[in-house]
Backbone as CSV, one residue per row, in Angstrom:
resi,resn,N_x,N_y,N_z,CA_x,CA_y,CA_z,C_x,C_y,C_z
1,MET,4.434,7.703,-1.995,4.884,6.250,-1.937,6.153,5.943,-2.550
2,GLY,6.587,6.481,-3.582,7.939,6.485,-4.208,9.048,6.841,-3.331
3,ALA,8.984,8.020,-2.540,9.945,8.465,-1.704,10.041,7.620,-0.467
4,TRP,9.045,7.023,0.015,8.823,5.979,1.194,9.775,4.893,0.843
5,LEU,9.361,4.308,-0.380,10.058,2.969,-0.755,11.481,3.297,-1.133
6,ALA,11.833,4.292,-1.637,13.148,4.888,-2.036,14.122,4.688,-0.686
7,ARG,13.618,5.234,0.327,14.196,5.297,1.392,14.712,3.870,1.958
8,TYR,13.876,2.969,1.656,14.247,1.556,1.845,15.018,0.807,1.026
9,VAL,14.898,1.174,-0.077,15.698,0.638,-1.366,17.068,1.289,-1.539
10,ALA,17.370,2.361,-0.843,18.635,3.024,-1.075,19.756,2.140,-0.817
11,ASP,20.810,2.344,-1.390,22.156,1.636,-1.383,22.521,1.607,0.093
12,PRO,22.541,0.549,0.830,23.058,0.550,2.239,24.467,1.131,2.361
13,VAL,25.346,0.923,1.265,26.698,1.139,1.297,26.800,2.665,1.437
14,ASP,25.849,3.388,0.880,26.053,5.008,1.000,25.495,5.582,2.149
15,GLU,24.889,4.740,3.150,24.524,5.198,4.443,25.735,5.249,5.400
16,PRO,25.542,6.176,6.375,26.651,6.318,7.403,26.683,5.086,8.255
17,GLY,27.849,4.729,8.745,27.868,3.493,9.674,28.050,2.278,9.043
18,ASP,27.907,1.204,9.868,27.926,-0.090,9.440,26.555,-0.979,9.353
19,THR,25.614,-0.065,8.924,24.134,-0.681,8.905,24.015,-1.924,7.996
20,LEU,23.457,-2.918,8.435,23.002,-4.026,7.440,21.592,-4.061,7.409
21,VAL,21.170,-4.427,6.211,19.801,-4.561,5.955,19.295,-5.932,5.921
22,GLY,18.256,-6.260,6.612,17.657,-7.624,6.506,16.718,-7.825,5.558
23,LEU,16.901,-8.945,4.880,15.886,-9.442,3.775,15.527,-10.753,3.892
24,ALA,14.121,-10.872,4.001,13.555,-12.271,4.072,13.118,-12.868,2.828
25,VAL,13.513,-14.039,2.445,12.985,-14.755,1.138,12.099,-15.738,1.619
26,ASP,10.868,-15.806,1.133,9.955,-16.865,1.543,8.948,-17.160,0.356
27,GLY,8.468,-18.396,0.322,7.468,-18.765,-0.843,6.142,-18.957,-0.178
28,LYS,5.036,-18.597,-0.895,3.687,-18.837,-0.248,2.789,-19.257,-1.533
29,THR,1.899,-20.209,-1.107,0.860,-20.481,-2.130,-0.291,-19.605,-1.846
30,MET,-0.849,-18.989,-3.013,-1.916,-18.112,-2.675,-3.328,-18.762,-2.551
31,ARG,-3.905,-18.547,-1.603,-5.287,-19.171,-1.192,-6.257,-18.615,-2.150
32,GLY,-7.048,-19.701,-2.572,-8.165,-19.375,-3.597,-7.725,-19.083,-4.965
33,SER,-6.394,-19.508,-5.227,-6.022,-19.233,-6.701,-6.033,-20.481,-7.531
34,ARG,-6.543,-21.615,-6.805,-6.606,-22.982,-7.581,-7.639,-22.828,-8.640
35,THR,-7.514,-22.894,-9.831,-8.579,-22.962,-10.903,-8.526,-24.130,-11.690
36,ASP,-7.369,-24.554,-12.183,-7.164,-25.759,-12.929,-6.547,-26.908,-12.291
37,GLY,-6.393,-26.927,-11.113,-5.912,-27.944,-10.334,-4.604,-27.605,-9.752
38,THR,-4.080,-26.395,-10.048,-2.815,-26.041,-9.482,-2.936,-24.585,-8.897
39,ALA,-2.278,-24.254,-7.845,-2.532,-22.926,-7.168,-1.149,-22.151,-7.519
40,VAL,-1.453,-20.847,-7.493,-0.388,-19.922,-7.682,0.552,-20.054,-6.510
41,HIS,1.807,-20.051,-6.855,2.835,-20.117,-5.726,3.939,-18.990,-6.198
42,LEU,4.195,-18.024,-5.138,5.067,-16.988,-5.353,6.149,-17.013,-4.322
43,LEU,7.379,-16.646,-4.781,8.565,-16.383,-3.924,8.834,-14.937,-3.887
44,ALA,8.802,-14.471,-2.695,9.030,-12.930,-2.498,10.113,-12.655,-1.516
45,ALA,10.802,-11.532,-1.663,11.737,-10.847,-0.874,11.174,-9.694,-0.250
46,ALA,11.149,-9.701,1.062,10.659,-8.543,2.022,11.578,-7.984,2.858
47,LEU,11.838,-6.721,2.971,12.639,-6.078,4.022,12.233,-6.314,5.385
48,HIS,13.026,-6.609,6.338,12.817,-6.828,7.767,12.277,-5.490,8.344
49,ALA,12.908,-4.325,7.990,12.512,-3.024,8.789,11.114,-2.581,8.356
50,CYS,10.731,-2.736,7.301,9.301,-2.219,6.970,8.298,-3.339,6.451
51,GLN,8.749,-4.503,6.446,7.917,-5.627,5.978,7.305,-5.398,4.498
52,ALA,8.001,-4.624,3.730,7.661,-4.355,2.321,8.288,-5.413,1.390
53,VAL,7.446,-5.943,0.426,7.925,-6.804,-0.498,8.590,-5.912,-1.661
54,ILE,9.863,-6.172,-2.083,10.548,-5.559,-2.880,10.745,-6.208,-4.151
55,ALA,10.806,-7.543,-4.230,10.728,-8.443,-5.414,10.097,-9.515,-5.183
56,GLN,9.410,-10.122,-6.375,8.555,-11.232,-6.248,8.422,-12.002,-7.654
57,ARG,8.496,-13.217,-7.617,8.343,-14.134,-8.731,7.379,-15.213,-8.596
58,GLN,6.766,-15.577,-9.779,5.719,-16.614,-9.751,6.526,-17.872,-9.964
59,ILE,6.188,-18.991,-9.209,6.917,-20.308,-9.328,6.111,-20.950,-10.461
60,ALA,6.861,-21.370,-11.448,6.313,-22.352,-12.445,5.633,-23.608,-11.942
61,ALA,4.600,-23.961,-12.547,3.893,-25.160,-12.302,4.944,-26.399,-12.464
62,LYS,4.833,-27.455,-11.649,5.756,-28.536,-11.568,7.092,-27.975,-11.334
63,SER,7.428,-26.870,-10.644,8.851,-26.488,-10.319,8.822,-26.280,-8.806
64,ASN,9.910,-25.697,-8.315,10.018,-25.241,-6.851,10.617,-24.007,-6.709
65,GLU,10.812,-23.540,-5.561,11.407,-22.381,-5.223,12.902,-22.335,-5.527
66,ILE,13.608,-23.328,-5.315,15.026,-23.350,-5.562,15.433,-22.782,-6.951
67,SER,14.751,-23.114,-8.086,15.053,-22.612,-9.318,14.656,-21.130,-9.477
68,ALA,13.889,-20.565,-8.562,13.524,-19.192,-8.758,14.202,-18.257,-7.712
69,PHE,15.083,-18.899,-6.889,15.750,-18.173,-5.840,16.838,-17.014,-6.317
70,ALA,17.600,-17.509,-7.228,18.867,-16.680,-7.779,18.043,-15.523,-8.757
71,PRO,17.142,-15.985,-9.525,16.688,-15.006,-10.499,15.804,-13.818,-9.697
72,LEU,15.256,-14.196,-8.591,14.669,-13.297,-7.673,15.625,-12.210,-6.960
73,LEU,16.781,-12.820,-6.487,17.847,-11.921,-5.796,18.574,-11.239,-6.905
74,ASN,18.608,-11.639,-8.024,19.368,-10.837,-9.148,18.747,-9.502,-9.411
75,GLN,17.382,-9.436,-9.119,16.729,-8.068,-9.344,17.209,-7.008,-8.201
76,ILE,17.772,-7.319,-7.052,17.871,-6.647,-5.964,19.622,-6.287,-5.868
77,ASP,19.900,-4.964,-5.486,21.234,-4.589,-5.238,21.665,-5.286,-3.629
78,LEU,22.352,-6.293,-3.545,22.563,-7.134,-2.349,23.839,-6.570,-1.471
79,ARG,24.319,-5.453,-1.846,25.472,-4.990,-1.056,25.019,-4.561,0.430
80,GLY,25.491,-5.108,1.451,25.172,-4.761,2.860,23.900,-5.395,3.305
81,VAL,23.694,-6.482,2.603,22.120,-7.125,3.011,22.514,-8.555,3.561
82,VAL,21.634,-8.754,4.663,21.741,-10.111,5.217,20.422,-10.773,4.744
83,VAL,20.558,-11.949,3.968,19.421,-12.659,3.422,19.064,-13.736,4.454
84,ASN,17.771,-13.789,4.710,17.344,-14.900,5.586,16.446,-15.754,4.678
85,ALA,16.440,-17.068,4.537,15.729,-17.929,3.599,15.519,-19.304,4.298
86,ASP,14.637,-20.130,3.884,14.247,-21.294,4.324,15.591,-22.288,4.191
87,ALA,15.639,-23.297,4.906,16.609,-24.396,4.765,16.760,-24.965,3.465
88,MET,15.839,-25.099,2.512,15.727,-25.511,1.229,16.802,-24.726,0.335
89,HIS,16.982,-23.565,0.727,17.822,-22.722,-0.213,19.346,-22.728,0.363
90,THR,19.570,-23.712,1.129,21.220,-23.949,1.519,21.715,-24.781,0.419
91,GLN,21.802,-24.244,-0.905,22.215,-24.945,-2.099,23.674,-24.309,-2.321
92,ARG,24.511,-25.284,-2.636,25.925,-24.720,-2.987,25.851,-23.643,-4.129
93,ALA,25.003,-23.920,-5.034,24.943,-22.861,-6.126,24.382,-21.510,-5.741
94,HIS,23.642,-21.547,-4.618,23.295,-20.198,-4.041,24.239,-19.491,-3.278
95,ALA,25.318,-20.247,-2.762,26.302,-19.540,-1.836,27.704,-19.834,-2.396
96,SER,27.832,-20.292,-3.668,29.181,-20.493,-4.200,30.022,-19.184,-4.353
97,THR,31.408,-19.219,-4.257,32.131,-18.205,-4.359,32.109,-17.596,-5.734
98,SER,31.677,-18.350,-6.675,31.518,-17.875,-8.120,30.235,-17.268,-8.268
99,SER,29.444,-17.210,-7.321,28.097,-16.451,-7.541,28.367,-14.917,-7.255
100,PRO,27.685,-14.048,-8.087,27.803,-12.629,-7.672,27.464,-12.322,-6.336
101,LEU,26.402,-13.009,-6.018,25.688,-12.788,-4.664,26.553,-13.072,-3.535
102,ALA,27.457,-13.957,-3.593,28.291,-14.353,-2.298,29.399,-13.343,-2.002
103,ALA,29.778,-12.516,-2.873,30.768,-11.647,-2.627,30.336,-10.350,-1.725
104,THR,28.994,-10.133,-1.714,28.539,-8.985,-1.067,27.246,-9.310,-0.104
105,THR,27.078,-10.454,0.202,25.815,-10.964,1.011,26.388,-11.723,2.068
106,SER,25.643,-11.562,3.208,25.756,-12.418,4.373,24.585,-13.505,4.498
107,TRP,24.680,-14.606,4.452,23.478,-15.532,4.439,23.392,-16.045,5.911
108,SER,22.070,-16.101,6.337,21.720,-16.476,7.610,20.495,-17.529,7.386
């Protein structure tokens, strides 16, 4: 399993050619997780090529995906990556030039 995952998590800059890696970011509420009136909500980053979740964060109660977006992506090497996310993530803070993510990532 480790070798299989390493193949997809390898640094795309080291691979030959101009290959870009697709990464989808989306949030989901876990069905059946409601115990005290609130359900568990997760924000996950999945690779397009293999549909594998490579990073995930639980969204705090009374919060939303926007505040968890940057911490989720900070766990991932984003060089050569195209990030796809919901329209709610079209925040200036997520794509500003001062962000370390903006210099190495194409947003779509």
